[in-house]
Structures are given as structure tokens and as C-alpha cells.
C-alpha positions as CSV (number, residue, x, y, z in Angstrom):
1,M,102.3,69.3,71.2
2,T,99.1,67.8,69.8
3,T,96.0,69.8,68.9
4,A,94.2,68.3,71.8
5,T,96.8,69.6,74.3
6,R,97.7,72.9,72.7
7,R,97.0,75.7,75.0
8,P,94.8,78.5,73.5
9,R,96.6,81.8,73.2
10,I,95.3,84.9,74.9
11,P,93.9,87.3,72.3
12,R,96.0,90.3,71.4
13,A,95.0,93.8,72.5
14,D,94.9,96.5,69.9
15,Y,94.8,100.0,71.3
16,P,96.4,102.2,68.6
17,A,97.6,105.6,69.7
18,V,99.4,108.5,68.1
19,R,101.7,110.6,70.3
20,T,102.8,114.2,69.8
21,T,104.2,117.0,71.9
22,L,103.3,120.7,71.7
23,A,105.9,123.4,71.7
24,N,105.0,124.2,75.3
25,G,105.9,120.7,76.4
26,L,102.4,119.2,76.6
27,R,102.4,115.5,75.8
28,V,99.4,114.4,73.7
29,V,98.1,110.9,73.1
30,L,95.3,110.5,70.5
31,A,93.5,107.1,70.2
32,P,90.8,106.8,67.5
33,E,87.9,104.4,67.6
34,A,85.6,105.1,64.7
35,G,81.9,104.6,65.3
36,S,82.0,104.8,69.1
37,G,80.0,108.0,69.0
38,V,81.7,109.4,72.1
39,V,85.0,110.9,73.1
40,G,87.0,110.6,76.3
41,I,89.4,113.4,77.5
42,A,91.8,112.7,80.3
43,V,94.5,115.0,81.7
44,H,97.2,113.4,83.9
45,V,99.4,115.7,86.0
46,D,102.6,114.3,87.3
47,V,102.0,115.2,91.0
48,G,100.3,113.2,93.8
49,F,100.4,112.5,97.5
50,R,104.1,111.7,97.5
51,S,105.1,115.2,96.3
52,E,103.4,117.0,99.2
53,P,105.8,118.9,101.5
54,P,105.7,118.3,105.3
55,G,103.0,120.5,106.9
56,R,100.8,120.2,103.8
57,T,99.4,116.7,104.0
58,G,96.4,116.3,101.7
59,F,97.3,119.3,99.6
60,A,97.4,117.5,96.2
61,H,93.9,116.2,96.8
62,L,92.7,119.6,98.0
63,F,94.1,121.2,94.9
64,E,92.3,118.7,92.7
65,H,89.0,120.0,94.2
66,L,90.1,123.6,93.5
67,M,90.4,122.8,89.8
68,F,86.7,122.3,89.7
69,Q,85.9,125.8,91.2
70,G,85.8,127.9,88.1
71,S,88.5,129.6,85.9
72,E,89.4,132.8,84.3
73,S,86.7,132.5,81.7
74,L,84.0,130.4,83.5
75,A,82.2,131.0,86.8
76,K,82.0,128.4,89.5
77,L,79.9,125.4,88.5
78,E,79.9,126.5,84.8
79,H,82.2,123.6,83.9
80,F,79.7,121.2,85.4
81,R,76.8,122.8,83.6
82,V,78.4,122.7,80.2
83,V,79.5,119.1,80.5
84,Q,76.2,117.9,81.8
85,S,74.1,119.9,79.4
86,S,76.1,118.3,76.6
87,G,75.2,114.9,77.8
88,G,78.6,114.2,79.3
89,T,80.1,113.1,82.6
90,F,83.3,114.2,84.4
91,N,85.4,113.6,87.5
92,G,88.9,113.7,88.9
93,S,91.0,111.8,91.4
94,T,94.3,112.0,93.3
95,H,96.8,109.1,93.7
96,F,100.2,108.6,95.1
97,D,102.1,109.7,92.0
98,Y,99.6,111.6,89.8
99,T,96.3,113.6,89.7
100,E,93.9,113.0,86.9
101,Y,90.9,114.8,85.4
102,H,88.5,113.2,82.9
103,E,85.3,113.7,81.0
104,L,83.2,111.7,78.6
105,L,81.2,113.5,75.9
106,P,79.3,112.9,72.7
107,A,81.7,113.1,69.8
108,G,80.1,116.3,68.6
109,A,81.0,118.1,71.9
110,L,84.8,117.3,71.6
111,E,85.9,120.9,71.1
112,R,83.8,122.1,74.0
113,G,85.5,119.6,76.2
114,L,89.0,120.6,75.1
115,F,88.1,124.2,75.7
116,L,86.9,123.4,79.2
117,E,90.1,121.5,80.2
118,A,92.5,124.0,78.6
119,D,90.7,126.9,80.3
120,R,91.1,125.7,83.8
121,F,94.6,124.5,83.2
122,R,95.4,127.9,82.0
123,A,94.0,130.0,84.8
124,P,92.0,128.3,87.6
125,A,90.1,130.5,90.1
126,L,92.4,130.2,93.1
127,T,90.6,132.5,95.5
128,A,90.4,132.7,99.3
129,E,86.6,132.0,99.1
130,N,87.1,128.8,96.9
131,L,90.0,127.6,99.1
132,A,88.0,127.9,102.3
133,N,85.0,126.2,100.7
134,Q,87.0,123.3,99.5
135,V,88.9,122.9,102.8
136,D,85.4,122.3,104.3
137,V,84.4,119.9,101.5
138,V,87.6,117.8,101.8
139,S,87.3,117.8,105.6
140,E,83.8,116.4,105.3
141,E,85.0,113.8,102.8
142,I,87.6,112.7,105.3
143,R,84.9,112.4,108.0
144,L,82.6,110.4,105.6
145,N,85.2,108.1,104.1
146,V,87.6,107.6,107.0
147,L,86.7,108.8,110.4
148,D,83.0,107.9,110.4
149,R,83.3,104.6,108.5
150,P,84.3,101.2,109.9
151,Y,87.8,100.3,108.6
152,G,88.1,103.8,107.0
153,G,91.5,104.3,105.5
154,F,92.4,100.6,106.0
155,P,94.9,99.8,104.8
156,W,95.9,102.6,102.4
157,I,96.3,105.3,105.0
158,H,97.4,103.4,108.0
159,L,99.8,100.8,106.5
160,P,102.3,103.1,104.8
161,P,103.6,104.7,108.1
162,V,104.4,101.2,109.3
163,L,106.2,100.1,106.2
164,F,108.0,103.3,105.2
165,D,110.2,105.8,107.0
166,T,110.2,108.9,104.8
167,F,107.5,111.5,104.9
168,A,106.8,111.2,101.2
169,N,106.0,107.5,101.4
170,A,104.5,107.3,104.9
171,H,102.2,110.3,105.3
172,N,98.4,110.4,105.1
173,G,97.5,111.6,101.6
174,Y,94.0,112.5,102.6
175,G,95.4,115.1,104.9
176,D,95.4,116.3,108.5
177,F,92.7,118.9,109.3
178,A,95.2,121.3,110.7
179,D,97.4,121.1,107.6
180,L,94.3,121.6,105.3
181,R,93.2,124.7,107.3
182,A,96.8,126.1,107.2
183,A,96.8,126.1,103.4
184,T,96.9,129.6,101.8
185,V,96.1,131.0,98.4
186,E,99.8,131.6,97.9
187,D,100.5,127.9,98.5
188,C,97.9,127.1,95.8
189,A,99.4,129.5,93.3
190,D,102.9,128.1,94.0
191,F,101.6,124.5,93.6
192,F,99.9,125.4,90.3
193,E,103.0,127.2,89.0
194,R,105.3,124.4,90.0
195,Y,103.3,121.3,89.0
196,Y,100.5,122.3,86.6
197,C,102.7,123.3,83.7
198,P,102.3,121.8,80.2
199,A,105.6,119.9,80.4
200,N,104.3,118.0,83.5
201,I,101.0,117.0,81.9
202,V,99.7,114.3,79.5
203,L,96.5,115.0,77.6
204,T,94.7,112.0,76.1
205,V,91.8,112.0,73.7
206,C,90.2,108.7,72.7
207,G,87.1,107.7,70.8
208,D,85.3,108.7,67.7
209,I,87.9,111.2,66.4
210,D,89.9,112.1,63.4
211,V,93.5,112.4,64.6
212,D,94.5,115.3,62.3
213,D,91.4,117.3,63.3
214,V,91.9,116.7,67.0
215,A,95.6,117.6,66.8
216,R,94.6,121.0,65.3
217,L,92.0,121.5,68.0
218,V,94.5,120.6,70.8
219,E,96.9,123.1,69.4
220,R,94.2,125.8,69.2
221,H,93.1,125.4,72.8
222,F,96.3,124.3,74.6
223,G,99.1,125.7,72.4
224,D,99.0,129.2,73.9
225,I,99.4,128.0,77.6
226,A,102.7,129.4,78.7
227,A,105.6,127.0,78.8
228,R,107.3,126.4,82.1
229,P,110.1,124.0,83.1
230,A,108.8,120.7,84.4
231,P,109.7,120.1,88.0
232,I,112.4,117.6,88.8
233,R,110.7,114.5,90.1
234,P,112.2,113.4,93.5
235,D,113.5,109.9,93.9
236,F,111.2,108.4,96.5
237,Y,113.3,105.3,97.0
238,E,114.1,104.1,100.5
239,P,115.7,100.9,101.7
240,E,113.4,97.9,102.3
241,P,112.8,96.9,106.0
242,T,115.3,94.5,107.4
243,A,113.0,93.2,110.1
244,R,109.3,92.8,110.8
245,R,107.5,96.0,111.8
246,T,104.1,96.0,113.7
247,A,101.6,98.6,114.7
248,D,98.0,98.8,116.0
249,H,95.3,101.1,114.7
250,H,92.3,101.6,117.1
251,D,89.0,101.8,115.2
252,P,86.1,102.5,117.4
253,L,83.6,101.7,114.6
254,A,85.1,98.4,113.5
255,P,82.9,95.5,114.5
256,S,85.8,92.9,114.2
257,P,89.6,92.9,114.2
258,A,91.5,93.1,110.9
259,V,95.1,92.7,109.8
260,A,97.1,93.8,106.8
261,V,100.6,92.7,105.9
262,G,102.6,94.8,103.5
263,W,105.8,93.8,101.5
264,R,107.9,95.9,99.2
265,I,107.8,94.6,95.6
266,P,109.6,95.3,92.3
267,D,109.5,98.7,90.6
268,P,106.6,98.6,88.2
269,V,108.5,100.8,85.7
270,A,112.0,99.4,85.9
271,D,110.9,95.7,86.4
272,L,107.5,95.4,85.0
273,T,107.8,91.6,84.5
274,G,108.7,91.1,88.1
275,Y,105.9,93.4,89.2
276,L,103.3,91.6,87.0
277,A,104.4,88.3,88.5
278,H,103.2,89.7,91.9
279,V,99.9,90.8,90.3
280,L,99.3,87.2,89.1
281,L,100.4,85.8,92.4
282,G,97.8,88.0,94.1
283,G,95.1,86.6,91.7
284,I,96.2,83.0,92.3
285,L,96.2,83.5,96.1
286,A,92.9,85.3,96.6
287,D,90.7,85.6,93.4
288,G,87.6,83.5,93.5
289,E,86.1,81.1,96.0
290,S,88.4,78.3,95.0
291,S,91.6,80.3,95.6
292,P,93.8,79.1,98.5
293,I,93.2,82.2,100.6
294,Q,89.5,82.1,100.2
295,S,89.0,78.4,100.4
296,E,91.4,77.7,103.3
297,L,91.3,80.9,105.5
298,V,87.7,81.9,105.0
299,N,85.7,78.8,104.0
300,R,87.4,75.8,105.5
301,R,89.3,77.1,108.6
302,A,87.1,80.1,109.4
303,L,90.1,82.2,110.3
304,A,88.8,85.2,108.4
305,T,85.4,86.5,107.3
306,S,87.0,88.2,104.2
307,A,90.5,88.2,102.8
308,W,92.4,89.7,99.8
309,A,95.9,89.9,98.3
310,G,97.7,91.8,95.6
311,P,99.9,94.8,94.7
312,G,99.0,98.4,95.1
313,L,97.4,100.3,98.0
314,M,95.1,101.8,95.4
315,G,95.2,99.0,92.9
316,P,97.9,97.4,90.7
317,L,99.9,99.4,88.1
318,D,98.7,102.7,89.7
319,G,102.1,104.2,90.5
320,R,105.8,104.1,90.5
321,A,108.2,102.6,93.1
322,P,108.1,102.0,95.9
323,D,105.0,99.9,95.7
324,V,103.4,97.4,98.1
325,F,102.0,93.9,98.0
326,V,99.2,93.7,100.6
327,L,97.6,90.7,102.2
328,G,94.5,91.8,104.2
329,A,91.8,90.1,106.2
330,V,89.0,90.8,108.6
331,H,88.8,88.1,111.2
332,P,86.7,87.0,114.2
333,S,87.7,88.3,117.6
334,R,88.4,84.7,118.8
335,V,91.1,84.4,116.2
336,A,94.5,86.0,116.8
337,S,95.8,88.1,114.0
338,Q,99.1,86.1,114.1
339,D,97.1,82.9,113.4
340,V,95.8,84.5,110.2
341,I,99.3,85.6,109.2
342,D,100.7,82.2,109.9
343,A,98.1,80.4,107.9
344,A,98.6,82.8,104.9
345,T,102.4,82.4,105.2
346,E,102.0,78.6,104.9
347,I,100.1,79.1,101.7
348,I,102.6,81.6,100.3
349,D,105.5,79.3,101.2
350,R,103.9,76.4,99.2
351,F,103.9,78.6,96.1
352,A,107.5,79.7,96.9
353,D,108.6,76.0,97.0
354,D,106.5,74.6,94.2
355,G,105.2,77.5,92.1
356,A,101.7,77.6,90.9
357,T,100.2,74.7,89.0
358,E,99.9,75.1,85.3
359,D,96.1,75.4,85.6
360,Q,96.4,78.1,88.4
361,L,98.8,80.1,86.3
362,R,96.7,80.0,83.1
363,R,93.5,80.9,85.0
364,A,95.2,83.9,86.6
365,Q,96.6,85.0,83.2
366,A,93.1,84.6,81.6
367,R,91.4,86.5,84.5
368,F,93.9,89.4,84.3
369,C,93.5,89.8,80.5
370,A,89.7,89.3,80.6
371,N,89.4,92.1,83.2
372,L,91.7,94.3,81.2
373,F,89.7,93.8,78.0
374,A,86.4,94.4,79.8
375,E,87.7,97.5,81.4
376,C,89.2,99.0,78.3
377,D,86.0,98.3,76.3
378,S,84.9,101.5,78.0
379,V,86.2,104.5,76.0
380,M,86.6,106.5,79.2
381,A,88.5,103.8,81.0
382,R,90.7,103.3,77.9
383,T,91.4,107.0,77.7
384,R,92.5,107.1,81.4
385,N,94.6,104.0,81.1
386,L,96.4,105.2,78.0
387,G,97.2,108.5,79.7
388,L,98.4,106.8,82.8
389,F,100.8,104.5,81.0
390,E,102.1,107.5,79.0
391,L,102.7,109.4,82.2
392,L,104.2,106.6,84.3
393,H,106.0,104.6,81.7
394,G,106.4,107.0,78.8
395,R,104.6,104.5,76.5
396,A,100.8,104.6,76.2
397,E,101.1,101.6,73.8
398,L,102.2,99.5,76.8
399,L,98.5,99.1,77.7
400,G,98.1,96.9,74.6
401,E,101.3,94.9,75.3
402,L,100.2,93.8,78.8
403,P,98.5,90.6,77.7
404,A,101.6,89.3,75.9
405,I,103.8,90.2,78.9
406,V,101.4,88.5,81.3
407,E,101.2,85.4,79.1
408,S,105.0,85.1,79.0
409,L,105.2,84.6,82.7
410,D,105.7,81.0,84.0
411,R,105.5,79.0,87.2
412,A,109.1,80.0,88.2
413,D,108.1,83.6,88.0
414,I,105.2,83.0,90.4
415,A,107.5,81.0,92.8
416,S,110.0,83.9,92.8
417,A,107.3,86.4,93.6
418,A,106.1,84.2,96.5
419,A,109.6,83.7,97.8
420,S,110.0,87.5,98.0
421,L,107.2,87.8,100.6
422,D,109.4,87.3,103.6
423,P,107.3,87.3,106.8
424,Q,110.3,88.6,108.7
425,R,110.7,91.6,106.4
426,C,107.3,93.2,106.2
427,A,104.9,95.6,107.9
428,V,102.0,94.3,110.0
429,L,99.0,96.6,110.8
430,R,96.4,95.3,113.2
431,V,93.0,96.9,113.5
432,V,91.7,96.8,117.1
433,P,87.9,97.2,117.1
434,G,86.0,99.3,119.5
435,S,84.7,96.4,121.5
436,E,88.3,95.4,122.4
437,Q,89.6,98.8,123.4
């Protein structure tokens, strides 16, 4: 290969991390970045929507809210005041396979942040008053984000019950109002005892830190939290559909119809390479105005007003198996949803037959890695990503290995990913707008 035709290599990622485990089972990841002036703290708990029992939909998310309502040592809102008065920010979120809490602080406030996190993970204030208050808060969040919003919950809430059969994979993780109201303080205490034990948690500290100093601080604040056995994680596997499944969701606020198609894809933990091939396929299909989905479905043929494609109902690499590749589109009322699906299927079939062009592949690889580098330039995002990879894959350092894995994929990998998207073995969710009901 001559110098003129040699393909530039994607830069390597360097996210060094030191791993340790406390006597109580808490897994700790420390990632120094001298000179950043800030520290990120993330706590990932190995419990999410999929672990909720029948009759308690939305409970993992409700419990996330309760963890912000005070603790044995701090009154309600005191955690907020301490972080904000220190010049920091904080938040939390619930996902299919995990719940995470995070805060970003000036480096000098590191021990304050560790104390705050350890204190609520030791003894949160699980009271009837706090529970009733947060049931109301979560219920209002559901109204705001789902019930009172056009396309609310589309497709992450409404597509799983079409594609999956088991309660764990199919139910609404935001929760049913009746289930939320039925939750008791005893349910909360049991959930905390079962899932919020040190052996089921990953603590990540990243930024302007000295590893040895932080290790001592972590031991000081988290080491005396009582050890409890980690829960046995259920196997959420279920067979893939053998035929096409369809359902309609009536949305009185939607101005136009929409459609989402979901396919099962490789296990991101057991077959990361196969999974990443689907991530690149989604980028090739739909990222940018020149992508086939955008240029053909939206711009040239006007079959859709917006369209997207890619793995993950909440984003790629965000959970374990089973995961989903989603093709979605909002389309004019004059266009049948099947016409949108047929046109998209034609595009996908071309990639299954011929693979991507070398240029399409390299652009998708470069976009993925550029987005990863840009995201991880933030100390807080890097902290959360390292913790997530440690929790899901057992290897925080995998975050830095992603660019090399993605660069190793070739056109045949893209063709194989496209061929797996069988239009006769998928789930189709149609959104029927209010004007058509």
C-alpha cells in the first residue's frame, strides 16, 4: 500500500483505571486525570427495570427518587444543598439493567462527595412521607414525559411488549399508576436490602485525584457499610420471534403517524463485536443527511419526515441481552406505514447483499470514535462510562478498547448485521395519531 492510499488509523483511547474491591464486596474503579481540577463520582447499582416483580412496575425508578430524599445523617434536600454550595452538580437515572447516581465536584470537595454517597447508600430515609411524595413526583413525571407529550414513550415503552413475551423484558419501566400507589415502605426496605448491597454496586471516581489517597478515603467512608450477599441476577433470555408481530398504539396528541420496527440483536456482553457491527450499521443507515435512510426515505421520496436507526431502546451499549435494533420513522398520513417499512427493507437488503462501501464503513467508524472521544472528554461522562463498563462487562478498561474493536470491523461484518434484520422476524409498532382515531 502506498503512502497516498494508506488509510489513517483511528487514534487510540487512553482511559487508565485502577480497580480494587473492598472487604464488603464494593467494587471500586479509580481513574486519575491530573490537572482537570474536578472529580466525578458515579455509583452504579446492578438493578433496573428488568428486575422489577409483577405488580411493581416502575419500582426501580421510584426507588431512585427515594435515594435523594435524605438519609440517616442528612435531612431531606441537604444532599442537594451540600453539592450545590460546593459548586457541584448531581443526578441519577434508571435503565433496563442498572440504576446510576453521579455528581461532579471541584477536586477539593472530593471527600465531601464520597461522604454524601456513602451516607445514603448506608441508610436512606425510607419513610411513608417520602414514599407518598415521590409517588406523586414520579406520577407527574409520567404525565409530563409520556401521557401529555406527542409520541411519549415511543418507542422505548410501547415496542418491548410487541417484541418480547416475558414480564421482565416487556413491561413498562416507567410504571403503572396503580402499581406505584400500591408500593409500601416494606417493599422499599426489601428492595434496598436485596439490591443496594455493596457487592451489587460499582463506585467510580475519576478526575484530579491521587489514587492512593482516594483509596483510603473510599475505605474510610464505604468500608463500614455492612456486607450482604449480592442477589443472583436472573437470566432474562427468551427465544427470538419466529414471525412478524404487529401492534397499534393510539396517541391522541401525535400530529402524524409513526412506525418503529424492532429486531433482536447479538448479546453486547457475549458478542461485543457482533453488537458493534449493528451499531455501525445504524450509523451507516441513518446518520447524516447523505445516509440512505435520510436521503432516500426523507429527502428524495418524502416517505417520512424524520427517521432513525440503531441499537438500544435507550441508546447503544446501555445494557445486557436481550437488546434491540430499532428502525423508527414519523411519516405523513398519506403514506402507509408498510410503505415506509418496505422502502427501509430495500435499503437494508442492499447492505446485506453487498455490504457497505469502504468509504461508508470508514466514515461510520470515524463518527463512532469521534463521538466517543468527545463524550469522554467530559470527566463526568467518562466517570459514568467507566462505571457502566465495569458493571456490565466486568472491565472498565473496555471503554478505551472500543475504538480498536470498531476499527477492526469490515464490510462483511456490516453485511452480516444487515442480513440479521429479517422483516419476517421482527416487531412492528404503529402509532395512530389522534386525527385518525
